[in-house]
C-alpha angles and dihedrals in degrees: 000000000000127000136192130185108240096184148284129249115187103314097337115104122191121199127185112227126197117191109200116239094242092050091050093047091052092051091044093053090048091051093050091048092051092048090049091051097043101040129080109234113175112232095021133088116237110274094018101079112129116246093240090059091050090049090051089053100044105017126246095256093053090051091050091051091049090053092049090048089055090054093048092049088059100037108031095085090053089056091049091049095044092054094035093233120180101206126204096180142022110279121242125228127210124189104222101189134038110272117248115179095222093053136062116273112241117211141163123219121204117201128190106210133186109271121235114270119204109201123207123239101287104179108099095006105153124238135162125237119199114228111195122205114216108227132201087250090058090052091047092053094049092047089052092049091052091049090051092050090055096039132106120241125222131177115255122212096208142076118297118275129194107275096033127127112239126198111202149155108252128199118183122200129178115224138206119236090264091056096255119130116263108257093209093060120093118247107287117251124220115231135183111245140173117222115197109207089191087070110093092209093069107115115258092233091055093045093050092048093053105040111097094016124114142216111298095023120128118215137168138208132191128201144147117260116222119248094244096052115143092235098069093191088067100033112123093004133122105238140188124213115204108193130187110193113229104171138357119213134180132209118244100210120214120239114260105240140119092292089054091051090052091050090052102040105020135266095286095052119136092211106117107154144031095262093055090043093054093045090053091051090047091054092046091052091045092052092050097047092043090055092047091050091048092050089049090050091052092049094048092045092054091045091050095050092043091052090055096043124101110229133144106225115228112241093216092050090053092047091053091049091049089052090049093051091047091052090050091052092047092050091047092051092046094048090052094046092243126138110248093226092052096042095055102026094244095135090099131054091242091049093048092051091048092050093048091049090051092050091051093049092049091047094049091050093047094048092047091051093048093051093046092048090051089052091048091049088053092046094050093038093237116184130169111229128194088253089062091053092046090051090052090050088053092049094049093045090054092045093050095038092236134117121278088235090060091054094044092049091054094053096041090052092048108053094180090056091047090051090050090049091050091049091050092049090050091049092049093046091049092048090049090052090048092053091051089063095048132082102247117200117196114223138169091231134005119267110253114239114255116260112244112256113256120240113274096034 
């Protein structure tokens, strides 16, 4: 087999491939023999079917393609190694001339290779890390939440107070700026919901509308939903909640004593008094916020380095990522019973263009970060060993209060999940190495970016 580099444009490499006639004939004969042995041809013993009969069944072109595929399975890696190609996708093969069995087979291979990534100077690059102080108020809130989780609930025949649990009929409408209902939205459905006024995340407008009202009352609240809201059909919209109160309930909180500590931490807990209880909560909160801050630091560090890296993004890579994001959105809408057009505002030409632009921006960012992280992993010589995977199994087993064997069995029986776990470990390990080369400044809150100066200043 002979090869010749035809050229490279961006990250697409084309190589001419000539399969010698004798090599092709050998693969073709092997293919015909296998088809004769594997197929069921009435009137012929296995392995003794004439070639013309096999060609009538499968077609000559299909048999040729099968023979070429056998050759490529054996030889493709040699081509990749000879030209030192770093592939990011399966190569495609195109037969450029009509196949004649007495002549060489002429083909063209197209490879999509990893583009060059030029990293910025990383050593000493400055980045902020948020360090959160756990306050007594934080501990109070967590202690109250735990009490509520273990409390009894009883119906209250009185107006609603802050901290109550309210059962209601809820109708959500999206509104235009002038207060009229959006015409593009489907007719709103009324659902039965529970709103826990002990939850600090309940919107102030909803809380204010409910407090002081009683069973049977109807109230409404209007507010703007943030762009990043989980319900994408409401994200960025001005909405109206119409609420009919069905029941009002109150929490009967348990007394905080040794029995309460055992219910929270288990029968063998060493927590015996309020001071030890609060210290345990403080440490739990600290561990959680520290992990969140570290994850945020990793993400911002990768984004920062990616924004300063020089890399030409592969068009095909971006197109595949756009398709993946679109599938995710479609699956999300379907799983939530929401029309795709409504959920993402693509029921108008303007909305469709905006959605497509958003997908492209997200895809470009994701592709850039992947390519930069691969380059960083190469730079820092990051490898995931079996010991890394075993340590993660240990961590998850402790977190889930199950055996390590149970966790390992799940991942080894689900290869896709194991691959995802390995990719995440590699990402974390690479991000940790990146941070070790940067100048990290601890702050209580991130410095806000400077506003661009207005014209005339």
